[in-house]
N, C-alpha and C positions, 0 to 999 in steps of 0.2 A: 535426515539423510542416512542412508545405509552406511554403517561403519566400514564395510568392506569396499566402499568407493574410494577410501583413502589408500594410496599406493603402499605405504608401509604396512598398514593393517592387512592389506590383500596379500602381500608377500609372506607375512607371518602366518596367515591363515592357510595359504597355499602349501606351505611346508607341512602343516598338520594334515591337510587333506591328502597329500601325497603319502604320508605315513599311514593314514586310514585306509587308502586303497591298497597299499602294500600288505598291511596286517589283515585286511578283510579277504584278500585273495585266497587264503588257505583256511579261513575260519568258516564255521557253519552259521546258520541263521541264528541259532540260540546264542552263540558266543558274541556275534555282532550286536544282537539286541541287548545283551547284558552290558556291553561297552556303551551303547547308546544311552541306556537308562542311567548308568553310572555317571556319564558325562553330564547329563541333564540334572542329575542330583547335585553334582558339583556346581553347576550353574546356579541352582537354587541356593547353595551355600554362599556363593559369591554375591548373590543378590542381597542376602541378609547381612553380609559382613563387608561393609565398605572399606575397612582398614586392610583386610586381606586383599581385596581387589587392588587397592592402591599399592600394596607391597609387591604384588605379582606383575603390576604394570610399570613399576618404578624404573625409569630409564637410568637412574643412578646405580642400580644393581646390574651386575653382569647377567647375561642370559643363563649361564650355568648356575649362578646363585638363585635365580628365580626357579629354575628347574629343580634344584635341591630343596627349595622351600616347599613347592607343591608336592614333591615326593615324600618329604618328611611328614606332611600333614595327612596325606592319603594312604601312606603305607599301612597295609593290613586291613584297610577299610574298603578298598576297591581292587579290581584285578590289575595285574602287572601291565596288561595291554592298555588299560585306561590311563594308568600313570605315565606310560611311555608317550601316549598321544598328547596328553595335557602338558607333559614336559616339553615336547616340541613346540606346542602352541605358546606357552608362556615364555619360552626362550627368545621369541621374536620381539621385534620392536612394535609397540602399540601406541597409538596416539593418546591413549588415556585409559583409566580404569573402566569406564563405560564401554569403550570399544572392545576391551578384552572380554568383558562379560558377554557382549554380543557375539564375539568370536567363539566362546565356549558354547553358548546356546546353539549357534549355527552348526558347530561341529557335531553336537548331539543330534540335531535334526538330520544332518547328512548321514550320520551313522544309522539312525532309525530308518531313513529312506533307503539306505543301502540294504539293510536287513529285509525290508519289505520287498524291494526289487529282487533280491536273491530268493525270497520265498514265493515270488509270483503274485504278490499282493499290491504292488505299487499303484496300478490303475484303480483298484478298489479303494485304496486309501485316499487317493486324490478325489474320487467321486464322493466318498463318505464325508470328507471334510467340507466339500461344497454343499452337499445336501444338508448337513448339520447347520452350516452358516445360514442357509435359507430358512430352516425351521426356526432358528433363533431370531433372525431378523423379522420373521412374521409373527412373533410372540413378544410384545413389548415387556411383559412381566419377566419372561425368561431372559430376555436380552439384558434387562436391568439387573437381574440377580447375578448373571454370569459376568457382566461387565462392570459391576460396582467395585471400583478400586478402593473404596473405604472399607469393604468387607474383607475378612481374612482370606488369603489365597487358598489356604487349606480347606475352608468351608466351601468355597466356590468350586474347587477341584473335586471335592467329594460329591457335590451336586452333579457335576459333569459325569463323573464315574457312575453314579446311580442312574443317570439318564441313558448312558451308552453301554453299560456292562452287558456283554453277551449279544450286542446288536451290531458292533463294528469290529474291525480288525484291531488287535492290540496296539499297533502302531498309530492308528487313528486316535485312539483314546489318549495315548501318550502325547500326541501333538495337540489335541484339544486342551489337555491340561497345561501344556506349555503356553497356549494362547491365553488361557485364563490368567496365568502369571504375568502375561504381557511380553510376548516374544519381541525382542529388540526394542523394548520400550514403547511398543505400540499398544493401542486399545485392543479389546478382545476381538471385535469385528475385523479390524485391520490385520490383526495377527493371523486370523483364520484365512483371510484373503492371501496374505503373503505365503502361508504354508501351502495352500492350494497351488500357487505359482511355483514354489520350489519343488513340489511333488511332480508337477508337469515338466519342469525343467530337467528333472532327473530322467524323464522319459524322452528328453530332447524335443519338447513341445512348448509352444506358447499357449497361453490361455485366452480364449475369446469369450467374454461375458455377453450373452445374447439375451435381450428382452423382447418378448413377443406377446401379443394379446391372446393367442391360443397356442397350444403345444404344437411343436413341429413334428412332422412324421419322421421316421427314421431316414427315409430317402431325402427329405428336405434338409435334415441336419447334416447328412453326408455330403450333399451338394454344397452346402455352406462351408463345411470343413474343407472340402477340396478347393473351393474358390479362395478361401483365406490362406490355405497352404501355398497356393500358386502366388498369391499376392505377397506373402511374407517370406517365402523361400524356405519354410520348414513346416513340419506337421503342427496342427493346431488342435487343442483340446477344447471342445465346445461345452460351455456351461450355460444352460438355458433357464431363464427365470420367466415364468408366465405371469403377466401383469395386465389384466383387462383394462386398466386405466389408460393405457396408451392407445386404446381403441383399435388400432390396426398398424400395419407396417412392422418394422424391426429396428431395434437399436443394438449396435455391436461395439464393444469396447475391447481393444487389444492394446495392452500397455497404456501409453498416453494417447493413443489414437481412438477417436470416437466418431462413429458414423450413426447419425440419428435420422432415420427415415420414417419415424412414427407419425401417425395421424395427429396425435396429441401435440407434437412439436409444430406441425404445419398449421394447426388451428391456433396455437399460441402466437405464431408469427403473423398470421392473418389478423388476429385480434389486435396485436401491437400496431400493425400497419394501419388499421382502420381508426385507431385511437389518436393517430397523429394529425 
């Protein structure tokens, strides 16, 4: 379950995102990116230091005490803007140390997506994350190497950097490296999927995962996007995966909704019916 589905966590996180929006309004892309990278670095620290996580989420401490603690730890190591944001975040009431870590990670992601949006790169970041997830899922050895939770995060992060350096937007690389670390406690593949959805949400879009036997033309993709936008009442970002194994037809997944009109599904249903 997403930590932010809890009402108290959501309120604590909302105060921090309000502060992020306020501080980002007058900041340039480089400054917002720096804050994002620093927040994600702090998330890495909290991931490695369970005692610190517990102290910063301890309901027996006052909010001001938790703010003072994070400020004393980070003073001189990160920017004042980052300290202010994290101070607001930890001062709220969290359901537990894990929820706080999820909140710090999510705040770093939001800051990184804000910087990408400000720089006009957000759509590219969304597409690059999805394309990389397709590349990884199509290569079992690569998927195993990046998703191996028994291997050091630093080694897997370096592998991702070597693969993507100079080929994607800096924000994309940062998000992929967060996926390697296990965004929100998820596996690598699930982390990438969630990050694609958050990038789309930043553009006020839902994501439709579309599987077809052959590639769609631009016109076909636009017609599908228009139809789904009409159905869901908001713009939809189409992510197409070409899989000849479905033989024909189309499979569309939006959130928990699944429409499977593939030939493969119909053949499987026919086979099941004949075997009864």
